[in-house]
Backbone atoms as SQL, in Angstrom:
CREATE TABLE atoms (id INTEGER PRIMARY KEY, chain TEXT, resi INTEGER, resn TEXT, atom TEXT, x REAL, y REAL, z REAL);
INSERT INTO atoms VALUES
  (1, 'A', 1, 'MET', 'N', 8.095, -5.631, -45.758),
  (2, 'A', 1, 'MET', 'CA', 8.629, -5.194, -44.488),
  (3, 'A', 1, 'MET', 'C', 8.579, -6.347, -43.506),
  (4, 'A', 2, 'GLY', 'N', 9.636, -6.495, -42.722),
  (5, 'A', 2, 'GLY', 'CA', 9.695, -7.585, -41.761),
  (6, 'A', 2, 'GLY', 'C', 9.009, -7.231, -40.464),
  (7, 'A', 3, 'GLU', 'N', 8.610, -8.235, -39.760),
  (8, 'A', 3, 'GLU', 'CA', 7.939, -8.043, -38.484),
  (9, 'A', 3, 'GLU', 'C', 9.000, -7.828, -37.407),
  (10, 'A', 4, 'THR', 'N', 8.832, -6.817, -36.559),
  (11, 'A', 4, 'THR', 'CA', 9.786, -6.556, -35.488),
  (12, 'A', 4, 'THR', 'C', 9.302, -7.222, -34.218),
  (13, 'A', 5, 'ALA', 'N', 10.191, -7.276, -33.227),
  (14, 'A', 5, 'ALA', 'CA', 9.841, -7.891, -31.949),
  (15, 'A', 5, 'ALA', 'C', 8.677, -7.142, -31.297),
  (16, 'A', 6, 'ALA', 'N', 8.622, -5.847, -31.498),
  (17, 'A', 6, 'ALA', 'CA', 7.545, -5.061, -30.898),
  (18, 'A', 6, 'ALA', 'C', 6.203, -5.350, -31.554),
  (19, 'A', 7, 'ASP', 'N', 6.218, -5.779, -32.837),
  (20, 'A', 7, 'ASP', 'CA', 4.974, -6.050, -33.545),
  (21, 'A', 7, 'ASP', 'C', 4.365, -7.392, -33.154),
  (22, 'A', 8, 'SER', 'N', 5.193, -8.332, -32.783),
  (23, 'A', 8, 'SER', 'CA', 4.670, -9.667, -32.479),
  (24, 'A', 8, 'SER', 'C', 4.529, -9.837, -30.978),
  (25, 'A', 9, 'THR', 'N', 3.466, -10.528, -30.586),
  (26, 'A', 9, 'THR', 'CA', 3.281, -10.857, -29.182),
  (27, 'A', 9, 'THR', 'C', 3.269, -12.356, -29.064),
  (28, 'A', 10, 'GLU', 'N', 4.132, -12.846, -28.228),
  (29, 'A', 10, 'GLU', 'CA', 4.244, -14.277, -28.046),
  (30, 'A', 10, 'GLU', 'C', 3.562, -14.650, -26.745),
  (31, 'A', 11, 'LEU', 'N', 2.584, -15.539, -26.808),
  (32, 'A', 11, 'LEU', 'CA', 1.847, -15.956, -25.619),
  (33, 'A', 11, 'LEU', 'C', 2.525, -17.163, -25.011),
  (34, 'A', 12, 'PRO', 'N', 2.503, -17.270, -23.694),
  (35, 'A', 12, 'PRO', 'CA', 3.071, -18.454, -23.057),
  (36, 'A', 12, 'PRO', 'C', 2.243, -19.685, -23.405),
  (37, 'A', 13, 'PRO', 'N', 2.853, -20.865, -23.338),
  (38, 'A', 13, 'PRO', 'CA', 2.109, -22.094, -23.649),
  (39, 'A', 13, 'PRO', 'C', 0.869, -22.220, -22.771),
  (40, 'A', 14, 'GLY', 'N', -0.244, -22.582, -23.363),
  (41, 'A', 14, 'GLY', 'CA', -1.492, -22.780, -22.641),
  (42, 'A', 14, 'GLY', 'C', -2.285, -21.504, -22.400),
  (43, 'A', 15, 'ALA', 'N', -1.785, -20.369, -22.882),
  (44, 'A', 15, 'ALA', 'CA', -2.497, -19.109, -22.668),
  (45, 'A', 15, 'ALA', 'C', -3.716, -19.044, -23.576),
  (46, 'A', 16, 'ALA', 'N', -4.766, -18.423, -23.089),
  (47, 'A', 16, 'ALA', 'CA', -5.978, -18.254, -23.892),
  (48, 'A', 16, 'ALA', 'C', -5.680, -17.284, -25.029),
  (49, 'A', 17, 'THR', 'N', -6.147, -17.613, -26.205),
  (50, 'A', 17, 'THR', 'CA', -5.860, -16.764, -27.361),
  (51, 'A', 17, 'THR', 'C', -7.061, -15.944, -27.794),
  (52, 'A', 18, 'GLU', 'N', -8.245, -16.229, -27.253),
  (53, 'A', 18, 'GLU', 'CA', -9.415, -15.466, -27.670),
  (54, 'A', 18, 'GLU', 'C', -9.394, -14.084, -27.027),
  (55, 'A', 19, 'GLN', 'N', -9.971, -13.142, -27.698),
  (56, 'A', 19, 'GLN', 'CA', -10.032, -11.771, -27.213),
  (57, 'A', 19, 'GLN', 'C', -11.221, -11.615, -26.267),
  (58, 'A', 20, 'ARG', 'N', -11.016, -10.918, -25.185),
  (59, 'A', 20, 'ARG', 'CA', -12.123, -10.619, -24.296),
  (60, 'A', 20, 'ARG', 'C', -12.754, -9.317, -24.757),
  (61, 'A', 21, 'PRO', 'N', -14.065, -9.179, -24.575),
  (62, 'A', 21, 'PRO', 'CA', -14.693, -7.916, -24.958),
  (63, 'A', 21, 'PRO', 'C', -14.190, -6.790, -24.058),
  (64, 'A', 22, 'ALA', 'N', -14.100, -5.598, -24.612),
  (65, 'A', 22, 'ALA', 'CA', -13.656, -4.443, -23.840),
  (66, 'A', 22, 'ALA', 'C', -14.638, -4.156, -22.718),
  (67, 'A', 23, 'VAL', 'N', -14.114, -3.731, -21.590),
  (68, 'A', 23, 'VAL', 'CA', -14.938, -3.406, -20.433),
  (69, 'A', 23, 'VAL', 'C', -14.889, -1.900, -20.249),
  (70, 'A', 24, 'THR', 'N', -16.045, -1.309, -20.076),
  (71, 'A', 24, 'THR', 'CA', -16.105, 0.134, -19.890),
  (72, 'A', 24, 'THR', 'C', -15.741, 0.486, -18.454),
  (73, 'A', 25, 'GLU', 'N', -15.416, 1.732, -18.219),
  (74, 'A', 25, 'GLU', 'CA', -15.093, 2.185, -16.865),
  (75, 'A', 25, 'GLU', 'C', -16.294, 1.988, -15.943),
  (76, 'A', 26, 'THR', 'N', -17.483, 2.230, -16.453),
  (77, 'A', 26, 'THR', 'CA', -18.696, 2.057, -15.643),
  (78, 'A', 26, 'THR', 'C', -18.848, 0.605, -15.213),
  (79, 'A', 27, 'GLU', 'N', -18.583, -0.321, -16.143),
  (80, 'A', 27, 'GLU', 'CA', -18.677, -1.749, -15.809),
  (81, 'A', 27, 'GLU', 'C', -17.618, -2.143, -14.784),
  (82, 'A', 28, 'MET', 'N', -16.415, -1.588, -14.922),
  (83, 'A', 28, 'MET', 'CA', -15.359, -1.898, -13.956),
  (84, 'A', 28, 'MET', 'C', -15.735, -1.389, -12.574),
  (85, 'A', 29, 'ARG', 'N', -16.259, -0.161, -12.511),
  (86, 'A', 29, 'ARG', 'CA', -16.658, 0.396, -11.211),
  (87, 'A', 29, 'ARG', 'C', -17.791, -0.416, -10.587),
  (88, 'A', 30, 'ALA', 'N', -18.749, -0.839, -11.412),
  (89, 'A', 30, 'ALA', 'CA', -19.866, -1.641, -10.901),
  (90, 'A', 30, 'ALA', 'C', -19.356, -2.972, -10.353),
  (91, 'A', 31, 'GLY', 'N', -18.419, -3.596, -11.059),
  (92, 'A', 31, 'GLY', 'CA', -17.838, -4.852, -10.597),
  (93, 'A', 31, 'GLY', 'C', -17.078, -4.674, -9.302),
  (94, 'A', 32, 'LEU', 'N', -16.323, -3.596, -9.205),
  (95, 'A', 32, 'LEU', 'CA', -15.579, -3.313, -7.986),
  (96, 'A', 32, 'LEU', 'C', -16.535, -3.072, -6.823),
  (97, 'A', 33, 'THR', 'N', -17.605, -2.343, -7.074),
  (98, 'A', 33, 'THR', 'CA', -18.602, -2.078, -6.032),
  (99, 'A', 33, 'THR', 'C', -19.211, -3.381, -5.535),
  (100, 'A', 34, 'ARG', 'N', -19.529, -4.293, -6.469),
  (101, 'A', 34, 'ARG', 'CA', -20.090, -5.600, -6.067),
  (102, 'A', 34, 'ARG', 'C', -19.097, -6.380, -5.222),
  (103, 'A', 35, 'GLU', 'N', -17.831, -6.382, -5.628),
  (104, 'A', 35, 'GLU', 'CA', -16.814, -7.126, -4.877),
  (105, 'A', 35, 'GLU', 'C', -16.598, -6.523, -3.495),
  (106, 'A', 36, 'MET', 'N', -16.576, -5.205, -3.407),
  (107, 'A', 36, 'MET', 'CA', -16.379, -4.554, -2.116),
  (108, 'A', 36, 'MET', 'C', -17.562, -4.815, -1.188),
  (109, 'A', 37, 'ALA', 'N', -18.760, -4.934, -1.737),
  (110, 'A', 37, 'ALA', 'CA', -19.950, -5.192, -0.928),
  (111, 'A', 37, 'ALA', 'C', -19.889, -6.583, -0.292),
  (112, 'A', 38, 'LYS', 'N', -19.167, -7.502, -0.918),
  (113, 'A', 38, 'LYS', 'CA', -19.042, -8.861, -0.396),
  (114, 'A', 38, 'LYS', 'C', -18.104, -8.940, 0.798),
  (115, 'A', 39, 'ARG', 'N', -17.182, -7.988, 0.914),
  (116, 'A', 39, 'ARG', 'CA', -16.184, -8.029, 1.983),
  (117, 'A', 39, 'ARG', 'C', -16.799, -7.588, 3.310),
  (118, 'A', 40, 'PRO', 'N', -16.273, -8.143, 4.408),
  (119, 'A', 40, 'PRO', 'CA', -16.792, -7.717, 5.713),
  (120, 'A', 40, 'PRO', 'C', -16.448, -6.249, 5.954),
  (121, 'A', 41, 'LYS', 'N', -17.354, -5.571, 6.621),
  (122, 'A', 41, 'LYS', 'CA', -17.161, -4.144, 6.898),
  (123, 'A', 41, 'LYS', 'C', -16.159, -3.968, 8.031),
  (124, 'A', 42, 'ARG', 'N', -15.237, -3.034, 7.834),
  (125, 'A', 42, 'ARG', 'CA', -14.278, -2.699, 8.881),
  (126, 'A', 42, 'ARG', 'C', -14.633, -1.325, 9.429),
  (127, 'A', 43, 'GLN', 'N', -14.304, -1.139, 10.681),
  (128, 'A', 43, 'GLN', 'CA', -14.550, 0.166, 11.284),
  (129, 'A', 43, 'GLN', 'C', -13.587, 1.169, 10.656),
  (130, 'A', 44, 'ALA', 'N', -14.120, 2.281, 10.224),
  (131, 'A', 44, 'ALA', 'CA', -13.296, 3.293, 9.580),
  (132, 'A', 44, 'ALA', 'C', -12.369, 3.937, 10.599),
  (133, 'A', 45, 'THR', 'N', -11.135, 4.152, 10.182),
  (134, 'A', 45, 'THR', 'CA', -10.193, 4.862, 11.029),
  (135, 'A', 45, 'THR', 'C', -10.051, 6.281, 10.506),
  (136, 'A', 46, 'PRO', 'N', -9.871, 7.233, 11.386),
  (137, 'A', 46, 'PRO', 'CA', -9.765, 8.608, 10.918),
  (138, 'A', 46, 'PRO', 'C', -8.499, 8.793, 10.088),
  (139, 'A', 47, 'PRO', 'N', -8.553, 9.664, 9.076),
  (140, 'A', 47, 'PRO', 'CA', -7.366, 9.889, 8.259),
  (141, 'A', 47, 'PRO', 'C', -6.272, 10.565, 9.089),
  (142, 'A', 48, 'VAL', 'N', -5.032, 10.227, 8.779),
  (143, 'A', 48, 'VAL', 'CA', -3.890, 10.780, 9.494),
  (144, 'A', 48, 'VAL', 'C', -3.013, 11.500, 8.491),
  (145, 'A', 49, 'ASP', 'N', -2.630, 12.721, 8.806),
  (146, 'A', 49, 'ASP', 'CA', -1.703, 13.463, 7.961),
  (147, 'A', 49, 'ASP', 'C', -0.297, 13.144, 8.462),
  (148, 'A', 50, 'TRP', 'N', 0.316, 12.106, 7.884),
  (149, 'A', 50, 'TRP', 'CA', 1.597, 11.601, 8.365),
  (150, 'A', 50, 'TRP', 'C', 2.712, 12.639, 8.253),
  (151, 'A', 51, 'LEU', 'N', 2.647, 13.506, 7.245),
  (152, 'A', 51, 'LEU', 'CA', 3.716, 14.480, 7.058),
  (153, 'A', 51, 'LEU', 'C', 3.670, 15.592, 8.102),
  (154, 'A', 52, 'ARG', 'N', 2.511, 15.863, 8.666),
  (155, 'A', 52, 'ARG', 'CA', 2.379, 16.931, 9.661),
  (156, 'A', 52, 'ARG', 'C', 2.332, 16.390, 11.088),
  (157, 'A', 53, 'MET', 'N', 2.441, 15.085, 11.214),
  (158, 'A', 53, 'MET', 'CA', 2.347, 14.470, 12.525),
  (159, 'A', 53, 'MET', 'C', 3.551, 14.885, 13.369),
  (160, 'A', 54, 'GLY', 'N', 3.289, 15.284, 14.581),
  (161, 'A', 54, 'GLY', 'CA', 4.366, 15.673, 15.483),
  (162, 'A', 54, 'GLY', 'C', 5.176, 14.459, 15.910),
  (163, 'A', 55, 'LEU', 'N', 6.461, 14.660, 16.037),
  (164, 'A', 55, 'LEU', 'CA', 7.346, 13.583, 16.464),
  (165, 'A', 55, 'LEU', 'C', 7.681, 13.764, 17.933),
  (166, 'A', 56, 'SER', 'N', 7.634, 12.687, 18.673),
  (167, 'A', 56, 'SER', 'CA', 8.018, 12.735, 20.074),
  (168, 'A', 56, 'SER', 'C', 9.081, 11.679, 20.309),
  (169, 'A', 57, 'ARG', 'N', 9.873, 11.898, 21.321),
  (170, 'A', 57, 'ARG', 'CA', 10.933, 10.955, 21.643),
  (171, 'A', 57, 'ARG', 'C', 10.764, 10.460, 23.071),
  (172, 'A', 58, 'PRO', 'N', 9.860, 9.518, 23.275),
  (173, 'A', 58, 'PRO', 'CA', 9.728, 8.988, 24.633),
  (174, 'A', 58, 'PRO', 'C', 10.989, 8.204, 25.007),
  (175, 'A', 59, 'GLU', 'N', 11.432, 8.367, 26.220),
  (176, 'A', 59, 'GLU', 'CA', 12.628, 7.657, 26.687),
  (177, 'A', 59, 'GLU', 'C', 12.199, 6.605, 27.693),
  (178, 'A', 60, 'PRO', 'N', 12.902, 5.564, 27.924),
  (179, 'A', 60, 'PRO', 'CA', 14.084, 5.132, 27.198),
  (180, 'A', 60, 'PRO', 'C', 13.708, 4.380, 25.934),
  (181, 'A', 61, 'LYS', 'N', 14.616, 4.333, 25.004),
  (182, 'A', 61, 'LYS', 'CA', 14.422, 3.591, 23.755),
  (183, 'A', 61, 'LYS', 'C', 14.995, 2.184, 23.932),
  (184, 'A', 62, 'THR', 'N', 14.449, 1.247, 23.182),
  (185, 'A', 62, 'THR', 'CA', 14.957, -0.114, 23.175),
  (186, 'A', 62, 'THR', 'C', 15.445, -0.430, 21.779),
  (187, 'A', 63, 'GLN', 'N', 16.671, -0.902, 21.670),
  (188, 'A', 63, 'GLN', 'CA', 17.217, -1.254, 20.363),
  (189, 'A', 63, 'GLN', 'C', 16.724, -2.644, 19.977),
  (190, 'A', 64, 'VAL', 'N', 16.169, -2.747, 18.761),
  (191, 'A', 64, 'VAL', 'CA', 15.685, -4.029, 18.251),
  (192, 'A', 64, 'VAL', 'C', 16.151, -4.195, 16.808),
  (193, 'A', 65, 'ALA', 'N', 16.236, -5.445, 16.392),
  (194, 'A', 65, 'ALA', 'CA', 16.482, -5.741, 14.986),
  (195, 'A', 65, 'ALA', 'C', 15.116, -6.015, 14.380),
  (196, 'A', 66, 'LEU', 'N', 14.761, -5.263, 13.349),
  (197, 'A', 66, 'LEU', 'CA', 13.421, -5.337, 12.773),
  (198, 'A', 66, 'LEU', 'C', 13.539, -5.427, 11.262),
  (199, 'A', 67, 'ARG', 'N', 12.870, -6.377, 10.666),
  (200, 'A', 67, 'ARG', 'CA', 12.872, -6.486, 9.205),
  (201, 'A', 67, 'ARG', 'C', 11.615, -5.808, 8.668),
  (202, 'A', 68, 'LEU', 'N', 11.826, -4.846, 7.769),
  (203, 'A', 68, 'LEU', 'CA', 10.723, -4.110, 7.165),
  (204, 'A', 68, 'LEU', 'C', 10.775, -4.296, 5.654),
  (205, 'A', 69, 'ASP', 'N', 9.639, -4.132, 4.995),
  (206, 'A', 69, 'ASP', 'CA', 9.600, -4.198, 3.541),
  (207, 'A', 69, 'ASP', 'C', 10.461, -3.083, 2.972),
  (208, 'A', 70, 'ALA', 'N', 11.205, -3.402, 1.921),
  (209, 'A', 70, 'ALA', 'CA', 12.135, -2.446, 1.326),
  (210, 'A', 70, 'ALA', 'C', 11.434, -1.172, 0.868),
  (211, 'A', 71, 'ASP', 'N', 10.242, -1.303, 0.291),
  (212, 'A', 71, 'ASP', 'CA', 9.551, -0.100, -0.195),
  (213, 'A', 71, 'ASP', 'C', 9.106, 0.800, 0.955),
  (214, 'A', 72, 'VAL', 'N', 8.821, 0.218, 2.116),
  (215, 'A', 72, 'VAL', 'CA', 8.432, 1.014, 3.280),
  (216, 'A', 72, 'VAL', 'C', 9.634, 1.828, 3.762),
  (217, 'A', 73, 'VAL', 'N', 10.793, 1.171, 3.864),
  (218, 'A', 73, 'VAL', 'CA', 12.001, 1.869, 4.306),
  (219, 'A', 73, 'VAL', 'C', 12.367, 2.963, 3.309),
  (220, 'A', 74, 'THR', 'N', 12.296, 2.666, 2.021),
  (221, 'A', 74, 'THR', 'CA', 12.593, 3.658, 0.983),
  (222, 'A', 74, 'THR', 'C', 11.682, 4.865, 1.121),
  (223, 'A', 75, 'TRP', 'N', 10.400, 4.617, 1.376),
  (224, 'A', 75, 'TRP', 'CA', 9.446, 5.723, 1.513),
  (225, 'A', 75, 'TRP', 'C', 9.827, 6.622, 2.680),
  (226, 'A', 76, 'PHE', 'N', 10.142, 6.045, 3.844),
  (227, 'A', 76, 'PHE', 'CA', 10.516, 6.850, 4.996),
  (228, 'A', 76, 'PHE', 'C', 11.843, 7.575, 4.776),
  (229, 'A', 77, 'ARG', 'N', 12.805, 6.909, 4.143),
  (230, 'A', 77, 'ARG', 'CA', 14.120, 7.517, 3.910),
  (231, 'A', 77, 'ARG', 'C', 14.066, 8.691, 2.940),
  (232, 'A', 78, 'GLN', 'N', 13.075, 8.729, 2.065),
  (233, 'A', 78, 'GLN', 'CA', 13.014, 9.803, 1.069),
  (234, 'A', 78, 'GLN', 'C', 12.867, 11.177, 1.714),
  (235, 'A', 79, 'PHE', 'N', 12.440, 11.240, 2.972),
  (236, 'A', 79, 'PHE', 'CA', 12.264, 12.509, 3.662),
  (237, 'A', 79, 'PHE', 'C', 13.521, 12.931, 4.424),
  (238, 'A', 80, 'GLY', 'N', 14.597, 12.163, 4.271),
  (239, 'A', 80, 'GLY', 'CA', 15.878, 12.554, 4.847),
  (240, 'A', 80, 'GLY', 'C', 16.145, 11.952, 6.212),
  (241, 'A', 81, 'PRO', 'N', 17.164, 12.502, 6.885),
  (242, 'A', 81, 'PRO', 'CA', 17.553, 11.981, 8.200),
  (243, 'A', 81, 'PRO', 'C', 16.375, 11.995, 9.172),
  (244, 'A', 82, 'GLY', 'N', 16.403, 11.043, 10.086),
  (245, 'A', 82, 'GLY', 'CA', 15.327, 10.934, 11.065),
  (246, 'A', 82, 'GLY', 'C', 14.268, 9.926, 10.667),
  (247, 'A', 83, 'TYR', 'N', 14.545, 9.114, 9.645),
  (248, 'A', 83, 'TYR', 'CA', 13.515, 8.172, 9.185),
  (249, 'A', 83, 'TYR', 'C', 13.164, 7.150, 10.258),
  (250, 'A', 84, 'GLN', 'N', 14.144, 6.746, 11.071),
  (251, 'A', 84, 'GLN', 'CA', 13.840, 5.782, 12.123),
  (252, 'A', 84, 'GLN', 'C', 12.917, 6.403, 13.175),
  (253, 'A', 85, 'THR', 'N', 13.119, 7.667, 13.466),
  (254, 'A', 85, 'THR', 'CA', 12.246, 8.368, 14.395),
  (255, 'A', 85, 'THR', 'C', 10.834, 8.458, 13.832),
  (256, 'A', 86, 'ARG', 'N', 10.719, 8.711, 12.521),
  (257, 'A', 86, 'ARG', 'CA', 9.391, 8.771, 11.895),
  (258, 'A', 86, 'ARG', 'C', 8.706, 7.415, 11.934),
  (259, 'A', 87, 'ILE', 'N', 9.452, 6.344, 11.690),
  (260, 'A', 87, 'ILE', 'CA', 8.864, 5.006, 11.775),
  (261, 'A', 87, 'ILE', 'C', 8.370, 4.765, 13.203),
  (262, 'A', 88, 'GLY', 'N', 9.187, 5.137, 14.189),
  (263, 'A', 88, 'GLY', 'CA', 8.786, 5.000, 15.589),
  (264, 'A', 88, 'GLY', 'C', 7.543, 5.813, 15.903),
  (265, 'A', 89, 'ALA', 'N', 7.442, 7.016, 15.315),
  (266, 'A', 89, 'ALA', 'CA', 6.273, 7.873, 15.558),
  (267, 'A', 89, 'ALA', 'C', 5.004, 7.245, 14.986),
  (268, 'A', 90, 'VAL', 'N', 5.120, 6.618, 13.829),
  (269, 'A', 90, 'VAL', 'CA', 3.963, 5.932, 13.244),
  (270, 'A', 90, 'VAL', 'C', 3.534, 4.781, 14.142),
  (271, 'A', 91, 'LEU', 'N', 4.501, 4.015, 14.615),
  (272, 'A', 91, 'LEU', 'CA', 4.168, 2.918, 15.533),
  (273, 'A', 91, 'LEU', 'C', 3.556, 3.457, 16.828),
  (274, 'A', 92, 'ARG', 'N', 4.089, 4.567, 17.360),
  (275, 'A', 92, 'ARG', 'CA', 3.545, 5.186, 18.564),
  (276, 'A', 92, 'ARG', 'C', 2.095, 5.620, 18.334),
  (277, 'A', 93, 'ALA', 'N', 1.825, 6.253, 17.179),
  (278, 'A', 93, 'ALA', 'CA', 0.467, 6.709, 16.871),
  (279, 'A', 93, 'ALA', 'C', -0.490, 5.523, 16.800),
  (280, 'A', 94, 'PHE', 'N', -0.035, 4.415, 16.243),
  (281, 'A', 94, 'PHE', 'CA', -0.868, 3.216, 16.160),
  (282, 'A', 94, 'PHE', 'C', -1.183, 2.691, 17.557),
  (283, 'A', 95, 'VAL', 'N', -0.147, 2.585, 18.391),
  (284, 'A', 95, 'VAL', 'CA', -0.351, 2.086, 19.755),
  (285, 'A', 95, 'VAL', 'C', -1.305, 2.995, 20.514),
  (286, 'A', 96, 'ASP', 'N', -1.098, 4.319, 20.416),
  (287, 'A', 96, 'ASP', 'CA', -1.975, 5.258, 21.113),
  (288, 'A', 96, 'ASP', 'C', -3.410, 5.138, 20.631),
  (289, 'A', 97, 'ALA', 'N', -3.596, 4.968, 19.324),
  (290, 'A', 97, 'ALA', 'CA', -4.952, 4.827, 18.765),
  (291, 'A', 97, 'ALA', 'C', -5.608, 3.558, 19.288),
  (292, 'A', 98, 'GLN', 'N', -4.829, 2.490, 19.432),
  (293, 'A', 98, 'GLN', 'CA', -5.385, 1.237, 19.939),
  (294, 'A', 98, 'GLN', 'C', -5.772, 1.368, 21.410),
  (295, 'A', 99, 'LYS', 'N', -4.991, 2.123, 22.169),
  (296, 'A', 99, 'LYS', 'CA', -5.304, 2.313, 23.594),
  (297, 'A', 99, 'LYS', 'C', -6.613, 3.048, 23.782),
  (298, 'A', 100, 'THR', 'N', -6.895, 4.024, 22.905),
  (299, 'A', 100, 'THR', 'CA', -8.142, 4.794, 23.037),
  (300, 'A', 100, 'THR', 'C', -9.357, 3.983, 22.623),
  (301, 'A', 101, 'ARG', 'N', -9.151, 2.947, 21.819),
  (302, 'A', 101, 'ARG', 'CA', -10.280, 2.110, 21.368),
  (303, 'A', 101, 'ARG', 'C', -10.710, 1.137, 22.447),
  (304, 'A', 102, 'ARG', 'N', -9.868, 0.893, 23.429),
  (305, 'A', 102, 'ARG', 'CA', -10.170, -0.118, 24.463),
  (306, 'A', 102, 'ARG', 'C', -10.780, 0.479, 25.666);
């Protein structure tokens, strides 16, 4: 029987060919815990239920050209018309949260 493309794995030049020992889930969690402990602590922000967040339309609006990550726009658009208003509401909630912290 011949070897198929799915059976063979071709490594890029210079790639390590030795096998690493399997890591258990417990070892992965312990490693992640150690790495997270090294990071500086950030102040926790309260969770926000974005889908239930009330939308407001403060006037007047200012038209701007804004470049956003494609996946962010796709996520907002999946909920249908009004995605720009929802993006504005998220920005409004952020600004309001920052005002209360000061």
